N, C-alpha and C positions, 0 to 999 in steps of 0.2 A: 526332466521334474518331476520328485523326490517328495512323497505327500507318508505320512504319519499318520492312521485313524486310532485314537484311541477313545473311550469310554467308557460306561462297567459293561460286566458278564449282563448279556442280552439286548442291548444295546445294537448292534446287526457290525461292526466292526469285519468281522469273516464276509458276510455277504454282502456290503455292501463295499468293502478292499476287491472282491469275486468281479461285482457287477464296474466297476473300474477299472479295473484291469485290459476285461474282455473292451468296456468300450473307447476305452482311450490307447492303446495296448501297452498297458507297463506291469513288467515283473510284476508279478501277484508274491508276494515274501507274507508269509506267517508267522511271524515272531515264535508259538507254542510248535511250530509243526520245523520248523526248522534247528529249536532246542533241541525238539525230539532225533532229530536227524543227526545234528553233531558229539551226541552224545550217545546215541545212540540206544535210549531209553526214555518213555513216558512218560508226560508228566508226573507226572503221579509214582511212577515206576523210582522219577524223580527222590520227589518228595519223599516217597517210604522210606528210603534206602539210605542217600546222601544226606535228607533237609531240607527243612528251607529254608535256609541260612546260604545253601552250598548252588542248590537254586536260584537267586537272588543277583548272586556272584555272580554265577552262569548266563545267566536273564541278561543282565548289568553287561557284562563282556560283550555277545551275543548280538545285544541292537547296539554298541557301538562302531563293530565288526561291522554290522548291514551299513549303515548311515559312513563309513567314512568310504564303500564300496563309489561312491559320487556317481552309479547307475543311475538311468530313469525307473524306482518301480512302485506300487506300490507295498504299506506295509500297516497289517492290521498285528497291532502286540493285545498285550497278553489285559485282561483287567483292575490288574492289580501294580503292570512295568511300568506307568509312571509316575509309581509313591515308594519309589526303592531307590535306593545308592544316591546317585546325579544325574540320575535318567532323565529327571527331564529336562533339563541342567544339557546334556548332552545333544536330546533333540531340542530345545534351542536352540543350541552354536553351531549345530549342522544348518546341510540349508535346503534343509524336508520341512517342510510346508505340515506344520501341526491341526488337524482338527479333532475337534471331542465332538463328538455325536451328542449330546446330550438327553438323557430322556425325567422324562417323572419319573417321583419312587410308583407311585400307579399305576404306570404304563411295562416301565423294569417288571414291577412282582409282576403282574396278568402275564408277561410273554415272559417271565423263564414259570411262574406257574407247570406250561405245558409241558415246556422239555426237562424240569428238575433232578429229578433221574440221573440225568449224564450230565449231572454237576455233583460235583460230589462235596462241597461246598455246602447247598442245597438243598442238599436231596433227605434229608431231612430235618425239610422244616417245614409246620403245615402252613395255610395261607397267613396268618395274622402273625407267623415270627418272622415268616418272609419278606413281609413289609417293613416289620419292623429291624430286620436285618438289611433290609440292604439300606434301610433309612439311616440306619446308624453309619453303613460303610459310606456311604455317598455322601454324608457330613464330613469320615474322617479324609474322605479320599477325592472331596470336590476340589481344591486349595490347588490340586496337585491339577486335575484336566485346568481349569482354568487357565489356565500359561500358559496354555496352548494355541500357538496366533489365530485358528479361528473358534466359535461351538457354534451348531449347528439340532437344534431342535428338532426332532425326528416323532417324538409323541404322534402315534397314527394316521405314520406317511409315509408312503409304498416307495419303493426302494428309488423308481424313476422320481419320487421328487425329492427324496431325499438328495439325489444322484445332480440334482439340478440346481440345487441348493449351496451343497461344493463348489460346481464347476462355473453358477455368481460367486462366492468368495475368493476363488482363485484367482478371475477374472477384473 
């Protein structure tokens, strides 16, 4: 089984992927970590030294590489991954099952407010601007996210509840 989790930052992709990996005994792959390992640089260093265009090109390359492995895995994407190049097309034309972890603007803002200092894109935004930023981004990204095979609402749900919702979709 090949599962790809996608959604906005703060939607819990990495956390849910780890839980699914442990519960279903699937290999866990975090795309950002995979890119860092392959490139020998952190994502922020890739952005600052080589630029976003280079990063997005490599992101698409490594995504295809993972999708072509034909092994059992759970893959957590970066929030922007589905929105660049032909990444959603690559996902949907593979054997992988794509699942959009769908959160509301207000729910995501509450979650992101807590650890925003660790996220360079939003670290300098106050609460009002954070909500506005998320709303704008979700509006732009939703057409890509909505192309996933399944959508799972995450607002106010535990990891276990989200996992149950995902397994219902898979069977």
